[in-house]
C-alpha positions as CSV (number, residue, x, y, z in Angstrom):
1,M,-217.8,94.0,-101.0
2,A,-215.3,96.0,-100.6
3,G,-213.3,94.9,-104.4
4,Y,-216.7,94.8,-105.9
5,L,-217.6,98.6,-104.3
6,L,-214.3,99.7,-106.1
7,R,-214.1,97.3,-109.5
8,R,-218.0,99.1,-110.1
9,L,-216.6,102.6,-109.7
10,A,-213.5,101.7,-111.4
11,L,-216.4,100.8,-114.6
12,V,-217.9,104.8,-113.3
13,I,-215.8,106.7,-115.4
14,P,-215.1,104.7,-119.3
15,T,-219.4,104.1,-119.1
16,L,-219.9,108.2,-118.5
17,F,-216.8,108.1,-121.5
18,G,-218.2,106.3,-123.3
19,I,-222.0,107.6,-123.2
20,M,-219.6,111.2,-123.6
21,L,-218.5,109.9,-126.9
22,I,-221.6,108.1,-128.2
23,N,-223.8,111.0,-127.5
24,F,-221.6,113.9,-128.5
25,F,-221.0,112.5,-131.9
26,L,-223.9,111.4,-133.1
27,T,-225.0,115.0,-132.3
28,Q,-221.9,117.2,-134.6
29,L,-224.2,114.8,-137.4
30,V,-227.0,116.3,-137.1
31,P,-228.0,119.3,-139.6
32,G,-228.9,122.9,-138.0
33,G,-226.3,123.3,-135.2
34,P,-225.8,126.3,-133.0
35,I,-224.8,128.9,-135.6
36,D,-227.5,127.6,-138.1
37,Q,-230.1,128.3,-136.1
38,I,-228.8,131.6,-135.3
39,T,-228.9,132.7,-139.4
40,A,-232.2,131.4,-139.9
41,R,-233.3,133.5,-137.2
42,L,-231.4,136.7,-138.3
43,E,-232.0,136.1,-141.5
44,G,-236.0,135.8,-141.0
45,Q,-236.7,132.7,-141.8
46,G,-238.2,131.5,-137.7
47,D,-237.6,131.9,-134.9
48,V,-236.7,129.8,-133.0
49,F,-235.8,130.7,-130.0
50,R,-239.2,131.8,-129.1
51,N,-240.0,129.9,-125.9
52,I,-236.4,131.0,-124.6
53,A,-236.0,134.4,-125.8
54,G,-239.2,134.2,-123.3
55,G,-236.5,132.8,-120.8
56,G,-234.7,135.9,-120.4
57,D,-232.0,135.2,-123.0
58,A,-229.3,137.2,-123.9
59,P,-230.2,139.2,-127.2
60,A,-228.5,137.8,-130.4
61,A,-225.1,139.9,-131.5
62,G,-226.2,142.3,-133.8
63,A,-230.1,141.7,-133.9
64,E,-230.6,146.1,-133.1
65,G,-231.7,146.7,-136.8
66,S,-230.7,143.1,-138.6
67,G,-234.1,142.5,-139.9
68,Y,-232.0,144.5,-142.7
69,Q,-228.8,143.0,-142.9
70,G,-230.3,139.4,-143.2
71,A,-231.9,140.1,-145.3
72,R,-229.0,140.3,-147.6
73,G,-226.9,137.8,-145.8
74,L,-224.9,137.9,-142.5
75,P,-220.9,139.2,-142.7
76,P,-218.2,136.7,-142.6
77,E,-217.0,138.5,-139.9
78,F,-219.6,138.6,-137.4
79,L,-220.3,134.5,-138.6
80,D,-216.3,133.6,-137.1
81,K,-216.8,135.4,-134.0
82,L,-219.4,133.3,-133.4
83,E,-217.4,130.2,-134.5
84,V,-214.7,131.0,-131.9
85,Q,-217.2,132.3,-129.2
86,F,-218.5,128.7,-129.5
87,G,-215.2,127.0,-129.0
88,F,-216.5,125.9,-133.3
89,A,-212.6,127.5,-134.3
90,R,-210.1,129.5,-132.8
91,M,-208.4,132.8,-134.0
92,V,-204.5,131.9,-134.7
93,C,-202.3,134.9,-135.1
94,G,-198.5,135.1,-136.6
95,P,-197.2,137.4,-138.5
96,T,-197.6,137.9,-142.6
97,A,-195.3,137.5,-145.2
98,E,-195.6,140.3,-146.6
99,D,-194.3,142.5,-143.2
100,P,-193.1,140.3,-141.2
101,S,-193.6,143.4,-138.2
102,A,-196.6,143.5,-138.5
103,S,-199.6,140.8,-137.7
104,S,-202.5,138.7,-138.4
105,C,-204.8,136.6,-137.6
106,V,-207.0,134.1,-139.5
107,K,-209.7,131.4,-138.7
108,E,-208.9,128.1,-137.4
109,A,-211.8,125.1,-137.2
110,I,-211.3,123.3,-134.4
111,P,-211.5,119.0,-134.6
112,M,-214.2,117.7,-133.5
113,W,-212.3,114.7,-131.3
114,E,-210.8,117.9,-130.0
115,R,-213.2,119.8,-129.7
116,F,-214.7,116.9,-127.5
117,F,-211.1,115.9,-125.4
118,I,-211.4,120.0,-124.4
119,M,-214.5,119.3,-123.7
120,M,-213.9,116.7,-121.3
121,G,-211.5,117.8,-119.8
122,R,-213.7,121.2,-118.6
123,Y,-216.2,118.6,-117.4
124,A,-213.6,117.1,-115.4
125,S,-213.7,119.2,-113.3
126,F,-217.0,120.4,-113.1
127,D,-216.8,123.6,-115.0
128,F,-220.0,122.7,-117.3
129,G,-220.2,125.9,-119.1
130,E,-223.4,129.0,-120.6
131,S,-225.7,128.2,-122.3
132,Y,-225.4,129.6,-126.1
133,F,-228.3,131.4,-126.2
134,R,-228.8,132.6,-122.2
135,S,-226.9,134.4,-120.3
136,I,-227.0,132.2,-117.7
137,S,-224.4,129.3,-116.9
138,V,-225.7,125.6,-117.1
139,V,-225.3,125.0,-113.5
140,D,-227.7,127.4,-112.7
141,L,-229.4,126.6,-115.7
142,V,-230.4,123.5,-114.4
143,L,-230.7,124.3,-110.3
144,E,-233.7,127.6,-111.8
145,K,-235.6,124.1,-113.8
146,M,-235.3,121.9,-110.6
147,P,-237.7,123.0,-108.4
148,V,-240.6,121.7,-110.3
149,S,-239.0,117.7,-111.5
150,I,-237.8,117.6,-107.3
151,S,-242.2,117.9,-107.3
152,L,-243.2,115.9,-109.8
153,G,-240.1,113.2,-109.5
154,L,-240.8,113.3,-105.2
155,W,-244.2,113.5,-105.0
156,S,-244.8,110.7,-107.7
157,T,-242.2,108.3,-106.1
158,L,-243.8,108.7,-102.0
159,I,-247.5,108.2,-103.1
160,A,-246.5,105.2,-105.2
161,Y,-244.7,103.4,-102.7
162,L,-247.7,104.3,-100.4
163,V,-250.1,103.1,-102.5
164,S,-249.1,100.8,-104.3
165,I,-247.8,98.8,-101.2
166,P,-250.2,98.4,-98.8
167,L,-252.1,97.7,-102.2
168,G,-249.8,94.9,-103.3
169,I,-249.5,93.3,-99.4
170,R,-254.0,93.2,-99.0
171,K,-254.0,91.6,-102.6
172,S,-250.9,89.1,-101.6
173,V,-253.6,88.3,-98.7
174,K,-257.2,88.6,-100.8
175,D,-255.5,86.8,-103.7
176,G,-257.7,85.5,-106.0
177,T,-260.7,87.3,-104.0
178,A,-263.1,90.1,-105.5
179,F,-261.4,92.7,-104.4
180,D,-258.2,91.2,-106.1
181,T,-260.0,90.7,-109.5
182,W,-261.6,94.4,-109.8
183,T,-258.4,96.4,-108.1
184,S,-256.2,94.2,-110.3
185,G,-258.5,96.0,-113.5
186,I,-258.4,99.2,-111.8
187,I,-255.1,99.1,-112.0
188,I,-254.4,98.4,-115.3
189,M,-256.9,100.1,-116.6
190,A,-255.1,102.8,-115.5
191,Y,-251.4,101.9,-116.3
192,A,-253.4,101.8,-119.9
193,I,-254.1,105.3,-119.9
194,P,-251.5,108.1,-121.5
195,G,-250.5,110.0,-119.2
196,F,-251.2,113.4,-120.8
197,L,-254.9,112.1,-121.9
198,F,-255.1,111.6,-118.2
199,A,-253.6,115.3,-117.7
200,I,-256.2,117.1,-120.1
201,L,-259.2,115.0,-118.6
202,L,-257.9,116.4,-115.3
203,I,-257.9,119.9,-116.6
204,V,-261.2,120.3,-118.6
205,V,-262.8,118.7,-115.5
206,F,-261.2,120.1,-112.2
207,A,-259.5,123.1,-114.1
208,G,-261.4,125.4,-115.1
209,G,-262.1,123.6,-119.1
210,S,-266.2,122.9,-119.1
211,Y,-267.4,122.0,-116.0
212,Y,-265.4,123.1,-112.0
213,Q,-262.7,125.1,-111.7
214,W,-261.1,123.7,-108.3
215,F,-257.1,123.6,-109.1
216,P,-255.0,126.6,-111.0
217,L,-254.5,125.8,-115.0
218,R,-250.4,126.5,-114.8
219,G,-247.7,126.8,-112.7
220,L,-246.1,126.3,-109.3
221,T,-247.4,128.7,-107.6
222,S,-249.6,131.9,-107.4
223,D,-248.3,135.9,-108.4
224,N,-249.2,136.9,-104.5
225,W,-246.7,133.5,-103.8
226,E,-243.9,135.9,-101.6
227,S,-246.7,137.9,-99.8
228,L,-248.6,134.6,-98.5
229,S,-247.5,133.5,-94.9
230,V,-245.9,130.5,-94.4
231,F,-249.0,128.0,-93.9
232,G,-250.4,129.9,-97.7
233,K,-247.4,129.5,-99.3
234,I,-248.1,125.3,-98.1
235,K,-251.3,125.3,-99.3
236,D,-251.2,127.5,-103.0
237,Y,-247.8,125.3,-103.3
238,L,-250.1,121.6,-102.7
239,W,-252.9,123.3,-105.2
240,H,-251.1,123.9,-107.9
241,I,-248.9,120.9,-107.3
242,T,-252.1,118.4,-107.3
243,L,-253.5,117.8,-111.3
244,P,-249.4,117.2,-113.2
245,V,-248.6,115.3,-109.7
246,L,-252.0,113.0,-110.4
247,S,-250.6,112.8,-114.4
248,S,-247.5,111.3,-113.8
249,L,-248.6,108.8,-111.0
250,I,-251.7,107.5,-112.8
251,A,-249.1,104.5,-114.6
252,S,-247.2,103.9,-111.7
253,F,-249.2,102.7,-109.5
254,A,-249.0,99.2,-112.2
255,T,-246.1,98.1,-112.1
256,L,-245.1,98.5,-108.6
257,T,-248.7,97.0,-106.6
258,L,-248.7,93.6,-108.7
259,L,-244.5,93.5,-107.9
260,T,-245.1,94.1,-104.3
261,K,-248.2,91.0,-104.6
262,N,-246.0,88.4,-106.8
263,S,-243.3,88.7,-104.2
264,F,-245.1,88.3,-101.2
265,L,-247.0,85.9,-103.4
266,D,-243.3,83.7,-103.9
267,E,-242.6,83.7,-100.7
268,M,-246.5,82.6,-98.2
269,R,-245.6,79.6,-101.0
270,K,-241.8,78.6,-99.1
271,Q,-241.2,76.1,-96.3
272,Y,-240.4,78.7,-93.4
273,V,-244.0,80.5,-93.8
274,M,-245.4,77.0,-93.0
275,T,-243.6,76.1,-90.2
276,A,-244.1,79.6,-89.0
277,R,-248.7,78.8,-89.3
278,A,-247.9,75.1,-87.8
279,K,-246.1,76.8,-83.9
280,G,-249.1,79.2,-83.9
281,L,-247.9,82.6,-84.8
282,T,-251.2,85.0,-85.9
283,E,-251.5,85.7,-89.3
284,S,-250.1,89.3,-89.0
285,R,-246.7,88.0,-87.8
286,V,-246.2,85.8,-89.9
287,L,-246.8,88.4,-92.7
288,Y,-245.0,91.8,-91.5
289,G,-242.7,89.3,-88.8
290,H,-241.2,86.5,-91.2
291,V,-242.9,88.0,-94.7
292,F,-242.6,91.4,-95.2
293,R,-238.2,91.6,-94.8
294,N,-237.9,88.9,-98.0
295,A,-240.4,89.7,-100.4
296,M,-239.9,93.3,-100.0
297,L,-236.8,92.9,-100.9
298,I,-236.6,93.2,-104.4
299,V,-238.8,97.3,-104.4
300,I,-237.2,98.6,-101.7
301,A,-233.5,97.8,-102.9
302,G,-235.1,98.5,-106.9
303,F,-235.7,102.6,-105.1
304,P,-232.7,104.7,-105.9
305,G,-233.8,103.7,-109.3
306,L,-237.0,104.5,-110.0
307,F,-236.5,107.5,-107.5
308,L,-233.7,108.7,-110.0
309,S,-236.1,107.8,-113.3
310,V,-239.2,109.7,-112.0
311,F,-236.5,112.0,-110.5
312,F,-234.5,113.0,-113.7
313,G,-237.3,111.7,-116.7
314,A,-239.2,114.7,-116.1
315,S,-241.9,114.2,-118.3
316,L,-241.8,117.1,-121.5
317,I,-245.7,117.0,-121.9
318,I,-247.0,117.7,-118.5
319,E,-244.5,120.8,-117.7
320,T,-246.2,122.0,-121.5
321,I,-249.6,120.6,-120.3
322,F,-249.5,122.6,-117.1
323,S,-247.3,126.0,-118.0
324,L,-244.1,124.1,-115.5
325,D,-240.8,125.3,-116.4
326,G,-238.5,122.3,-115.6
327,L,-235.9,120.0,-117.0
328,G,-238.0,117.9,-119.1
329,R,-238.8,121.5,-121.9
330,M,-235.1,122.3,-120.9
331,G,-234.1,119.8,-122.2
332,F,-236.3,119.8,-125.7
333,E,-235.5,123.5,-125.8
334,A,-232.0,122.8,-125.3
335,A,-232.1,120.2,-127.9
336,V,-234.6,122.0,-130.7
337,A,-231.9,124.9,-130.2
338,R,-228.5,123.1,-130.7
339,D,-227.2,124.5,-127.5
340,Y,-224.2,122.2,-127.0
341,P,-223.2,123.3,-123.3
342,V,-227.6,123.0,-122.4
343,I,-227.4,119.1,-124.0
344,F,-223.8,117.2,-122.8
345,G,-223.3,119.3,-119.2
346,T,-227.3,117.9,-118.6
347,L,-226.0,114.2,-119.7
348,F,-222.8,114.5,-117.6
349,V,-224.6,115.1,-114.2
350,F,-227.8,113.0,-114.9
351,G,-225.5,110.6,-116.9
352,L,-222.3,110.6,-113.9
353,I,-225.7,110.4,-111.8
354,G,-227.5,107.7,-112.4
355,L,-224.5,105.2,-112.4
356,V,-223.8,106.1,-109.1
357,V,-227.4,104.8,-108.3
358,G,-226.6,102.1,-109.5
359,I,-223.8,100.7,-107.8
360,L,-226.8,102.0,-104.7
361,S,-229.4,99.8,-105.3
362,D,-226.7,96.6,-105.2
363,L,-225.6,98.2,-102.2
364,M,-229.8,98.4,-100.9
365,Y,-229.4,94.9,-101.7
366,V,-226.6,93.7,-99.2
367,W,-228.3,96.1,-96.9
368,V,-231.9,94.7,-97.1
369,D,-230.8,90.8,-96.9
370,P,-227.4,90.7,-95.8
371,R,-227.4,87.3,-97.1
372,I,-226.6,88.8,-101.0
373,D,-223.0,88.2,-101.5
374,F,-221.9,90.3,-105.1
375,E,-218.1,90.0,-104.7
376,S,-218.4,85.8,-104.3
377,R,-220.2,86.5,-108.0
378,G,-216.7,87.8,-109.5
């Protein structure tokens, strides 16, 4: 097993390098880079940073009184400074040909391949720089948005497992009965409902849309959060998070429930179950003492991957509907504004976490069932 882990860990670096390389060059080919975004804003062609500015952006250089200046065209010196500031060019200084004692500086564009290796060199030491359009580092920006993603991902994953596993076991025991039929119909209908549509339905019915106003419409906490007691803060937090979690959870039950049911059914048909029953063991002892461990292998081993997908697969639509400022909205705003440090910094971190979680999933398989030996596959 040690040799297998070493091989998997050795593949993390080239895999992550390939992910970053492909995404970097594809992003560079998309028209409308950060310089173009700022130019369009200052020349009055549209405020592409309207939402970001509301979150505390640092004002762009030359923003004061730039309405009239932008209409006449931005000065080349200003654009040169932006390119140097964003790392697209550098200033090369040296003596002039006319007067060797004097020096002058000229702008020199940095090739894409060189910018890529400069970026990867910084990322190797976990230096992700600062956002182009905010006076905040990428790490601090991600940490600022993380509570929303933690809330949605953690609660959605826990509730999905707490409901789907017992339900799947019950369906396997009652296979073919009326209970199995109508519960399958319900979870398949829930799976077919888009999360955003269910979110709108919840708002209309329970958040003051047309009927009841039992839950708040936006945010993760109330305005008076700081003045609440500990119990009051917990109650307020759960009050706010209920509808977003239900919206992101609606389609999660089907796959996990049916996976649990089919896994138990497959194990219950094996010879060792018949032998256990022949020995006179109770159905509960057979189910939870023999079948459970083998049947739950696939379900438990897939927990790290499922948690990662829910935890970091932040839903832009759900966050937008409920006005939650999480990683989903942050990624969307960064992509629209071409905020390269945020785009590539989060891609590097989440890509690295995803690769490590893949290794943890394999370790979970071995922990749940020691008979599995990945080393023999080599």
